[in-house]
N, C-alpha and C positions, 0 to 999 in steps of 0.2 A: 824550181825550174819545172815547166810543164812539158810533158812529152808530146811531140807532134806526130809521131809515127802512128799510122793506122794498121801496121802489120804486127800481129801478136809476136812477142819475142820467142815463143816456143817453136817458130819456124826454124830457129837456129840450133835446135837440139841435135846432138850427135849420137850415133849408135855406139854401143859398147858391147863387148863380148859377154854374153850372159853366163858367167862362170857359175853362178849359184844354181842354174838349171842343169849343169853338168856334174854337180856334186853327187847326185844319185847314181849316175853312170859310173863314176869313179869308184864308189863304194861297191857296186855290183861286180866290177872287174876285180877288185881286191878280194872279195869273197870267193869269186871263181878261182883265182890263183891259189887261195888257201885250201879250197876243196880239191883242186887238182894236185897239189903238192904231195899229199900222202900216197897217192897212186904212183907218182914218179919216184918218190923216195923208196917205197917198197920194191919197185921194179929194179932199182939199182942195188938192192940187197940190204937196206937198212931194216933194223928190227921194228916190228909193228908198234911197239910201245912208243918208240921215238918218232917213227914215221907218221903215225896217226895224230900226233899232237896238233899240227896246224889246223886240222878239221874242227877243233874246238871252237874256233872263231866263227866260221859260217853256221855251225850248229847253234851256237848261242844266239846269233843274230836272227836266224830264221825262227827259232822257237819263241824268242821274245816278241818278234813281230807278229807271229801267228796268235800268241796269247793276247797281245794288245788289240788286234783286230777283233778277236772274239769278245773281249771285254767291252769294246766300244760298239759292238754289233756292226762293224764295218763289213759291207758285202764285197768290197774289192779284194781280189786275190793277187793281183800283180804277177800273174803266172808267167807272162812273157819275159819278165826280167829275172825271174828266179828259177825257171825250170831247168836251165843248164846246170845251175848249182845243185839242184835236187838230184839230177841224173848222176853227177859226179859223186855226190855223197852216197847214193844208193849202191855204188860200186865198192864202197869202202869195206863193208862186211865180207864181200866176195874176195877182195884183195888180201884181207887179213887171213882168211881161211887158206887161200892159195899159198901165202908166205909161210904160215905155220905148218901146213902139210899134214894135219892130223884129223882131217874131216872125213867122216864116213858118208855113205849114200844118203841117209836121212838128213845129215847135216847139209850136204850139197843141195838137196831139194829145198830145205828150209831157207838157205841163204839165197838161192836163186829167186825166191819169191820177192825178196827185197828189191831186186832189179825191175820187177813188174810194177811195183807201187807207183813210181813216177810216170810210168806209161799210162796208168789209169787216170792220173790226175787231170790231164787235158779234157778227157771225156766228162769227168765229173764237173769240172769248173765251167765247161761249155754249156752243159744242160742245166746246171744248178739254178741259174736265174729263171729257167723255165720260159714259157711264153705267157707270163702272167697278165691277165686282162686287168688293167688298173681302172676299176669302176667302183664307186662307193655311193651309197644312198640312193641308188636307182632301183625302184621296186621291180622284182622279177629277176634281178641279176645280183649275185652275191659277190662280195669282195673276196676273191679266192685267196686261200691261205698261202703263206710262204713255205719255204722248205722246212722239213722236220728238224733239220739242224743245218747250220751254215756250211758252205763249201770250205771255209777256212778251217773248220774242225777236221775235215778229212786231211787237209794239208798239214795241220799241226800234228795230228796223230802219226802221219807218215814220217815226218822228220824226227819226232820224238822216238818212235820205234826204231828207226835207223840208228840214231845216236845211242840209244840204250843197248842195241845189239852190238854195235862197234865196241862199246866199253866192256860189255860182258865177254866178248870174244878175246879182247886183249887180256882180260883177267882169266883166260883159259876155261871159260864155261863152254861145254860142248855145244856145237852149232845146232845139233838136233833138238836140244832143249829150248831153242829160241823159236821153234815153229809157231807157237801161238801168236807171236808178235806180228808177223806179216799176215797171218790169217785174219786177225782182228782188224788190221788196217784195210785189207782188201774187202772184207765183209762190209765194213762201214762204207767204203766207196761204192759197192754194189747197191746197198740200200739207198744211198744218196741218189745214185743214177736212176734207180727204179722209181723213187719218189718224184724225181724231177720229170720223168717222162709221163707219170700219172698226172702231174699238175699241168703239163703241156696239153694233154688230152682234155682235161676239164676246162682249160682256158679256151681251147678251140670250140668246144661245145657251147660255152657261154658267149663267145664272140659271134657265133653263127646266129644266136638269138638276140643280139644286141639291138638291131634295128627294130624288131617287134617290141622290145621292152621300152625303147625311147618313144616309139609311136604311141604305145599305151599310156605312157606318162604325159604325153601331149604338151611339151614345153612350148612357150610362146617366144622365148628369145634365148640367145646364147651369149655368155660372157666368155670371150676367147682370149687365150694367153699362149703365145707361140715362141717364147724364149726360154732358155734353160734356167736353172736355179740361180738365185742370187738377187733377184729383183721382184720377189713375190709381193713386196709392199705395193706395187703398182695395182695388183688385183685387190688387195686388202682395202685400199683407200676408197674403192668404189663399191665394194660388196654390200655393205649395209644399206646404201642408198638404192641400189638395184633391187634388193630384197623388198624395199618399200613400194616398188612398182605394183606389187600385188598380183603378179602373174607368174605361173610356174616357169622355171628356166633351168638350163643346164650349164655347167662350166666345162669348156673344152680346153684341154692342155695338149701341147705337142711334144713335151719332153717328160719322160718318166721321173726325172730328178725333181720336178716341182710338185709331184702328186701329194707327198706327205704333208707339206706345209699348207697347201691350198685347201686340201680336204678338211683341215681343221678350222677353216675360216667360215664355213657355211654348212647349212643343212641341205642345200640343194645338191643334186647329183653332180659328181665330178668324174669326168671320163678322159682318159688319155688316148689320143689317136696320133701315132708317131709318123704316119705317112699320109700323103695327100689323098690316096684312094680310100683310106679308112674313114675319111670324113663323110663319105657317102652313107656310112652306117649310122650316123647320128643326125644328119640333116633331113628331118622329117617334114611332111607338109604343114604341120601346125606351127612351125617356126616362121616368124615374120621379121625378126630383127636379130642382128649380131652386134654386140658392143666390143670395142677394142680399146686397150689401155696403153698401147705404144705403137710405134711404126716398125716393128720387127718384120724381117723379110718374109716370114711364113704367113703373115696376114693375107698375102695374095692367094694362098691356097683356099681360103674360105670366101674371099671376095669374089671368086669366080662363080659363085652361086647367085645368079641374077634375080631370083625370086625373093631374096632377102634384102631388107634395108640394112645397110652396113653403116654403123655409126662410130666415128672415132671420138674417144673421150680424152686420150692422152693421160699422162700421169703427173702433170705439173703444168703450170701456166707461168711463163716467164718471158723475158726478152732474149733468151738464148736461141741459137740457130735451130735447135730441135723443135721449137714452138712455131716455126714457119717452114717446116720441111715440105718440099714440093710433093713428096709421096702422099701426104695427107689428102691431096686432091682426088685420089682414086676412090675415096669413100663417098657414099650417097649423102651423108650428113656429117657435119663436124660440130660438136658441142664445144662452145668456148665460154669462158667465165664472163667476159665483157666485150665491149666494142674493140678494145685493144687487141683481143685475140683475132679479130677479123682484119683490122687495119694493118697488122704487122706483115701479113702475107702480101698485100698490095704494096706496102712500103718497101718490100724487098724484091719486087718484080715478079711475084708469083701470082698468076691469074687463076682464081678459083671463083666460080659463080656465087654471087651473094646468097642465092637461095639455098645453098648447101649449109650455111651457118645458122646456128641457133644459140642465142645467148641464154645461158642457164645458171650463171653464177658459179661459184666453186663451193659446193656444199660442205666440203671437209672443214671449212673455216668456221662453221657454226660453233665449234668448240673454243674459238678464240675470244677471249674476254675483251670488251671495249675499254678504251682509256677512261680512267676515272680519277677522282681526287687523290687516291692513294698512289697514283703514278707520277704525281707532281709534288716537289721537283724530282727530276730524274736522279735516281740513286743506284739503280741496278741496270746494267747494260748487257745484252746478249750479243756475243760475237759468234756469228754462224757463217764461216767462209765456205764457199763451194769447193769442189775438187777440180783437178786440172783438166779433166775431160780426156777422151781418147784421141782427139784430134786438135790441131792447132786452132781451128776456128771456134772451139768450145773451151779454150783454156782461159778462164776468167778468175781463177782462184787467187785470193789475196793472202794466203798463208805465208808467202815469202816476206811480207812486211807485218805479219800478225804479231810477232813478239813486241815490236816497237809500239804498235797500237795498244796492246795490253798494258805495257809499261806506262803509257800516257794515261790510260784510264785508272790504273792503280795509283799513280801520282795525284790524281784528282779525287782520290778516296772513293772511287766507285766500286761497287760489288759487281763481279763479272760472272756471267753464265757462259761457258765456252762449250760450243757444240759444233765440231768440225763434221764435214761430210764423211760417212764411213769409208768411202772409197779412197779418201786421202791417206788412210793407213797403209795403202798398197805401194805408195811411192816413197822411196827412202828419203828424198829431200823434204817432202811434206811431213813425213813422220818425225823428222828431226825438229821441225818447227813446232809441231804439236807437243812434243816432249818439252821443248823450251818454254812454251806458253804455260804448260801445266806446272813446271818448276817455278815460274814467276808467281803463279797464283798460290802455290803451296807455301812459298816463302812468305808472301804477304799475309796469308791466313794465319801462319804461325806467329808472325811479328805483330799484326794488328787486329787479329780476330775477326776479319771480315768473312762473311759466309759465302765465299766463292763456290760455284758449282762447276765441276769438270769431271771427266771420266764417266764411270757408271752412273752417278747421280744425275748427270745431265744428258747422257746418251742412252741409258737403259731405263732408269727409273722414270724418267720423263720422256714423252714424245716431243716432236718439234713444237706442237701447240702448247704443251705444258711449259716449255721453255719460254714461249711468247708470253704466257700469262705470268711467269715469274719475273719478267723484265719490264722496265719502264721505257726502254728504247733499244734499238738494235743497230749493229754495224755488220754489213755483209758485202756482197759484190753482185755479180749477175747470177741469180739463182731463183728457183721457184719459191723459196721461202720468203722472198721479198713481197710479192703480191699477197701471199698468205698473211704475212705480218701487217701489210697495209690495211687489212680488214679491221685491225685493232684500233686504228686511228693514232697510234703512238708514233713518235718521230723515229726516223731511221737514217743511217748514213751508208753510203756505198763507196767502195774503193775501186778506182779505175786503174787497171794494171797495164793497159796497152794503148790507151787513147788519151788525148787531151780532154779537158772537161767539156768544152763545146762539142767535140766529136762524140764523147761518151753520152751526153744528153741527147744528141741527135739520134744516135744508134739505139739507145736504150731509154725510151721515154720515162720509165719509172724513175730515172735519175733526176728528172726535173722537179720532183717533189722530195728529193733526198738532199742530204748534206754530203757533197761529193769530195772525197779525199784523193789527192793525187798519189801516184805510185811512189814518188820521192818523199811523200809526207810533209812537203814544205808548208802546206796549209792545214796540217792536222790540228794544231791548237785552235785556229780560227773556226774550223768546222766543229770541233768538240764544244766550243763556246755556244755555237748555235744549236747543236744537237741537245746539249745538256741544260742550257740555261734559257736562251731567248726564244728558240723555236719559232722562227718567222714564217715557216711554210705550213702551218697547221691547216689553214683554209685551202691551200693548194692540194694538200694530201686528201682532203675530203672529196674534191672534184676528181682527183686521180683514182680514188677508191671506186667511185661509180664507173669510171671509164674502164678499169681493169676487172672489177668484180660484179658489175651489173647494177641496175637500179632497184635492187630488191631490199626491202626493210630487213633489219636484223632479226626481227621476230619471224620465226618459221622460214628463215632464209633458204634452207635446203629444199623447201617445197617446190621452188622454181625448177630445179633439176628433175625431181621425181615426177612432176606433172609433164614436163617435156618428154621424159623417157616413156611414160605411160602412153602419151599421145602417139609416139612413133610405134610402139609395140602393138597397141590395140586398134588404132584408127588409121594411121597413114600406111596402108598396105600397098604392096607393089601390084601392078595390074596382072591379070591372068596370063597375058602373052609371055611375060618373063618366066612364069612357071612352066609354060609349055616349051619354051626354048630350052630350059634346063633339062626337061624330060627328054626332048629330042636328042640333046647332046649326050645324055646318058645312054640312050638306045643305040647311038652310033659309035659308042666307045669313049667319047669325051676326051678330056685332057688327062694327063697323068698316067697313061698306060705304061706298060713295061718298057716301051721304047722311048718314052718321053724323058727329057732331061730333068723334069720335075716330078718324076714318077715315084713309085713306092719307096725306092731306096734313097730318095733325095733327102729325107729328113730323119732317117734313123739316127738316134743319138747314142752316145756311149752308154755302157751298162750303168745302172743306177749306182751311185756312189757319192763321192765328194769332188766333183769336177772343179778345175781351177776357176775361181770366181771371176778373174779378169778375162779368161777366155770366154766364159759364159756371157759376160756383160757386153762384149763387143758385138754380139749377135743382135743386140737390141739397139734402139736409138740411145743417145746420150742420156745419162741419168741426171736429173736436176737435183 
């Protein structure tokens, strides 16, 4: 039976209470109660040996957590959730001494210092990240050092010293003999704070000279990336081709969390600018062009410079809604892989002047091998389902029926390469289907010896193109991997999860060259016969390939993009009046002042650490 509804079923999703996100709060409350219990028990007259016992639990948790952070070089301190616990625990030595009543003046002075240690912690952790200027590989500006030792070391020493002092006091060690413990901890905190202030001063000096350093470097274009960590592959896929343009360039990031990964991708200068006003420090007169790899909201902060040619590349070419986002119209130029990249805007009622588009092919697919005699007959099938998307109109994933498809392939004695989208691991329902598919493949491999690929061999050892080259055919859904695979000339099948086959082919033209499987899998056997045996759409795929990926020969295919990018950077310059307009705006105060809603504080991101990848990714457009 064929579905006739054009409304994606994800519209019917229901909200549920996120109990898993409250687990951390529950643990903190429990630790707080155990830290408070000894103080209450000693206040009502219980002996310190018994009363102090509940404190073992929060001491153990905090010491273990601090050690783990140091071992993993995690810069997060989570001070806001733990500080109340630290304060309560710092009062434990004082309470023990008060209860025992045998402490002299030196002992009281020593024990009082323990109560100062958690008061110094907020100062240390606030300044420990410093105001570090994230710049690398820019002549004249050094990538300034990090702290001499991490802030978590201060916190770990404080908790460990307090726990040791409490144990020794209960064991009747004189309080005065414990004076070295708080002195060591407070000295460490003072050194950390002084070092941080020194780094702040060095960073300010370097920041003041940033514009002169960029101007001396004289870059011709910018590669701009304005979303947090989690999607750096969008930059990586374009980096090597932009490097072939042959002109100096800089990479501008808007979030500190992406700096480490992206600086490893290139020898070009990489600079982090977290506020809109800070972009003025890097937009120098020599820059003619800016390239963008997604439709992130912060792109608008650089697009406001009218003297620059703003070119949108996007990070995937598919029939998804993200490939005809109306926001793309704000750019001066839009590079698309083929005529399909132009037509889909008009077909969806989005009017963008034709002169903004340039067909450049999709250079990344040059690594995809063409179909040859070794691929016939079809023996190995790649199953590459997309993820569910952040929103209903981008929920195309076929994983709900994935296990049935894999079983059908295994029954036909096919070898399977299984590569789900990495974001599918974030959804419990999708994760369950992934595990089920892997179990099917594992059992068949053990029983019949077929060399299925899944897990790390398919998702880590190979990239998407490596999986293309390892397969003779592919089954997917609505995803950017489909036009990329189309370059190979090999047959492919698509699964429609929300539409009838006629609707699906109308909405997603790539489906017209595919063997389309219905959501209920009623036609699965028929489509697999055509995909694996008869392949009646080979000639149609050849025409579709040119429509989606441009009329460029396989030999030196990526040169079309490199030449188009070089033309924009070197020859198609903006008129001088745009530059004058930008200068006038800067003289008059421009946008993004302190009173502006998109001013300096508008884009400050969280301290560098490991932000929630799902929270990060929603700041970008949908990932293909």
